[in-house]
C-alpha positions as CSV (number, residue, x, y, z in Angstrom):
1,A,-30.4,-13.0,-54.2
2,G,-28.5,-15.6,-56.2
3,A,-27.2,-13.2,-58.7
4,R,-23.6,-14.0,-59.7
5,E,-22.8,-10.8,-61.6
6,V,-24.2,-7.2,-61.5
7,Y,-24.0,-4.9,-64.5
8,L,-24.7,-1.2,-64.2
9,I,-26.3,0.1,-67.4
10,E,-27.5,3.7,-67.9
11,E,-31.3,4.0,-68.1
12,S,-31.0,5.8,-71.5
13,M,-29.0,2.9,-72.9
14,A,-31.4,0.3,-71.7
15,A,-34.3,2.3,-73.0
16,A,-32.6,2.7,-76.4
17,I,-31.9,-1.0,-76.7
18,G,-35.5,-1.7,-75.7
19,A,-36.7,0.7,-78.4
20,R,-34.6,-1.4,-80.9
21,L,-32.2,1.4,-81.7
22,P,-28.9,0.4,-83.3
23,V,-26.8,1.4,-80.3
24,A,-23.7,-0.5,-81.3
25,D,-23.5,1.2,-84.7
26,A,-21.3,4.2,-85.5
27,T,-24.5,6.0,-86.6
28,A,-25.7,8.2,-83.7
29,T,-29.2,7.9,-82.2
30,M,-30.9,10.2,-79.8
31,I,-33.1,8.9,-77.0
32,I,-35.2,10.8,-74.5
33,D,-36.6,8.7,-71.7
34,I,-39.3,10.7,-69.7
35,G,-39.9,8.7,-66.6
36,G,-41.6,9.5,-63.3
37,G,-38.8,11.2,-61.5
38,T,-36.2,11.9,-64.1
39,T,-35.8,12.6,-67.8
40,E,-32.7,11.1,-69.5
41,I,-31.5,12.7,-72.7
42,A,-28.7,10.9,-74.5
43,V,-26.9,10.7,-77.9
44,I,-25.7,7.2,-78.3
45,S,-23.1,5.8,-80.8
46,L,-20.8,2.8,-80.8
47,G,-22.3,1.4,-77.6
48,G,-21.7,4.4,-75.5
49,A,-23.3,7.8,-74.7
50,V,-21.5,10.6,-76.5
51,T,-23.6,13.4,-74.9
52,W,-26.2,13.1,-72.1
53,K,-28.1,14.9,-69.5
54,T,-30.2,13.8,-66.5
55,L,-33.0,16.1,-65.5
56,R,-35.1,16.1,-62.3
57,L,-38.0,17.1,-64.5
58,A,-40.4,14.4,-65.6
59,G,-43.9,12.9,-65.0
60,N,-43.9,13.8,-61.3
61,S,-43.0,17.4,-62.1
62,L,-46.0,17.7,-64.5
63,D,-48.2,16.3,-61.7
64,N,-46.9,18.9,-59.3
65,D,-47.5,21.6,-61.9
66,I,-51.1,20.6,-62.1
67,I,-51.4,20.6,-58.3
68,Q,-50.0,24.1,-58.1
69,Y,-52.2,25.4,-60.9
70,V,-55.4,24.1,-59.3
71,R,-54.3,25.5,-56.0
72,E,-53.7,29.0,-57.4
73,E,-56.6,29.1,-59.9
74,F,-59.4,27.4,-57.8
75,N,-58.2,27.4,-54.2
76,I,-58.5,23.6,-54.3
77,L,-56.0,21.1,-52.9
78,I,-55.6,17.9,-54.8
79,G,-53.3,15.0,-54.4
80,E,-50.7,13.5,-56.8
81,Q,-52.9,10.7,-57.8
82,V,-55.7,13.0,-58.9
83,A,-53.2,15.2,-60.7
84,E,-51.8,12.2,-62.6
85,N,-55.3,11.1,-63.5
86,I,-56.1,14.5,-65.0
87,K,-52.8,14.5,-66.9
88,I,-53.5,11.1,-68.4
89,K,-57.1,11.8,-69.3
90,I,-57.0,15.3,-70.7
91,G,-53.3,16.4,-70.6
92,S,-51.5,17.5,-73.8
93,A,-48.4,19.3,-74.9
94,V,-50.2,20.9,-78.0
95,P,-53.7,22.2,-78.6
96,L,-56.2,19.4,-79.4
97,R,-58.6,19.3,-82.3
98,E,-61.4,18.2,-80.0
99,K,-61.5,20.0,-76.7
100,M,-61.6,17.9,-73.6
101,E,-62.8,18.5,-70.0
102,M,-63.4,16.6,-66.8
103,P,-64.6,17.2,-63.3
104,L,-61.9,17.7,-60.7
105,R,-62.6,17.1,-57.0
106,G,-60.5,18.3,-54.1
107,R,-60.6,20.2,-50.8
108,D,-61.6,23.8,-50.7
109,L,-58.7,25.7,-49.1
110,I,-61.0,28.4,-47.9
111,N,-63.6,26.4,-45.9
112,G,-62.0,22.9,-45.9
113,L,-65.1,21.3,-47.6
114,P,-65.1,19.1,-50.7
115,K,-65.3,21.1,-53.9
116,E,-65.7,20.2,-57.6
117,V,-64.8,22.2,-60.7
118,I,-64.6,21.5,-64.4
119,V,-61.1,21.8,-65.9
120,N,-60.3,21.6,-69.6
121,D,-57.3,20.5,-71.7
122,G,-56.2,24.1,-72.3
123,Q,-55.9,24.8,-68.6
124,I,-53.9,21.6,-67.9
125,R,-51.6,22.3,-70.8
126,E,-51.0,25.8,-69.4
127,A,-50.2,24.3,-66.1
128,M,-47.6,21.9,-67.5
129,Q,-46.0,24.3,-70.0
130,R,-43.1,25.4,-67.8
131,T,-41.8,21.9,-67.3
132,I,-42.4,20.9,-70.9
133,N,-40.4,24.0,-72.0
134,Q,-37.6,23.2,-69.6
135,I,-37.3,19.7,-71.0
136,I,-37.3,21.0,-74.5
137,E,-34.6,23.6,-73.7
138,N,-32.4,20.9,-72.3
139,I,-32.9,18.8,-75.5
140,K,-31.7,21.7,-77.5
141,I,-28.7,22.2,-75.3
142,T,-27.8,18.6,-75.6
143,L,-28.0,18.9,-79.4
144,E,-25.8,22.0,-79.3
145,T,-23.0,20.1,-77.4
146,T,-23.2,17.0,-79.7
147,P,-20.4,16.7,-82.4
148,P,-21.8,18.0,-85.8
149,E,-21.3,14.8,-87.7
150,L,-23.5,13.0,-85.1
151,V,-26.1,15.7,-85.2
152,A,-26.4,15.0,-89.0
153,D,-27.3,11.4,-88.1
154,I,-29.9,12.5,-85.6
155,Y,-31.5,14.9,-88.2
156,E,-31.7,11.9,-90.6
157,H,-33.0,9.3,-88.2
158,G,-34.9,11.4,-85.7
159,I,-35.3,11.4,-82.0
160,V,-37.0,8.5,-80.1
161,L,-39.1,9.0,-77.0
162,T,-39.6,6.4,-74.3
163,G,-41.0,6.3,-70.8
164,G,-44.4,7.1,-69.5
165,G,-44.0,10.8,-70.3
166,A,-43.8,9.9,-74.0
167,L,-47.5,9.1,-73.8
168,L,-48.5,12.7,-73.1
169,R,-50.6,13.8,-76.1
170,G,-48.5,15.8,-78.7
171,I,-45.2,15.7,-76.8
172,D,-43.5,14.3,-79.9
173,K,-44.9,17.1,-82.1
174,E,-43.9,19.8,-79.6
175,I,-40.3,18.6,-79.3
176,A,-40.1,18.1,-83.1
177,Q,-41.3,21.7,-83.7
178,A,-38.8,23.2,-81.2
179,A,-35.8,21.1,-82.2
180,K,-36.6,21.0,-86.0
181,I,-35.9,17.3,-86.0
182,P,-38.4,14.4,-86.6
183,V,-39.6,12.8,-83.3
184,R,-41.4,9.5,-82.8
185,V,-42.6,7.6,-79.8
186,A,-41.2,4.1,-79.3
187,D,-43.5,1.1,-79.5
188,D,-44.8,0.4,-75.9
189,P,-42.6,3.2,-74.4
190,L,-43.4,2.2,-70.8
191,T,-41.6,-1.1,-71.1
192,C,-38.5,0.0,-73.2
193,M,-36.1,0.1,-70.3
194,V,-37.1,-3.3,-68.9
195,R,-37.1,-4.8,-72.4
196,G,-33.7,-3.4,-73.1
197,A,-32.2,-4.9,-69.9
198,S,-33.7,-8.3,-70.9
199,I,-32.2,-8.0,-74.4
200,L,-28.8,-7.2,-72.9
201,L,-28.9,-10.2,-70.6
202,S,-29.7,-12.5,-73.5
203,D,-27.0,-11.0,-75.8
204,P,-23.5,-11.3,-74.2
205,E,-21.9,-9.8,-77.3
206,L,-24.0,-6.6,-77.2
207,L,-23.6,-6.4,-73.4
208,A,-19.8,-6.5,-73.8
209,K,-19.9,-3.8,-76.4
210,V,-22.2,-1.6,-74.3
211,M,-20.0,-2.1,-71.2
212,S,-16.8,-1.2,-73.0
213,G,-18.4,1.5,-75.1
214,G,-19.8,3.2,-72.1
215,T,-16.6,3.1,-70.0
216,D,-15.2,6.4,-71.1
217,N,-18.5,8.2,-71.2
218,F,-20.2,7.6,-67.8
């Protein structure tokens, strides 16, 4: 209400700006925003996305993987909130130096009564592996369809992760190992998109460049 103009900006662009990446430069940058419902993969140069993919694989997919694993392994039904809590507390994309475990409570699918079991980080990592592998495979596909001169920039400057999924332990290392490119997590990855939108609103010159740069790409 009261808004005089509306601007449509791609999530990946807002996240990249919020991560303080030089999106208006000719140098290419690669951003991967792993949100709740989608993962946005984009190569950005001159204010526009050169190559991009939107995946329906993200944080919620990892939660569903955990729910399915617990159901199959323990005959226990858990909800999304319990699954997310497990993911946050002991979830990881790579083996941990110190093993972690925690109690998991749900409903026994055989007798309908409450049931508790202990799960460890290795089991949860196994549960999430399929989704993690699919995200990584799409990152590699995006790199393969990116112009070679821009891939050289990405190799030099690395890939930046944003969104809540970037907080999964070791996800940066797992992507770096698979893509053979350095990967880092942005500062405060959860707020990059909102921060980027705020920066755009306060910088008309950058906004104009992004709007014109993105016209041919989206």
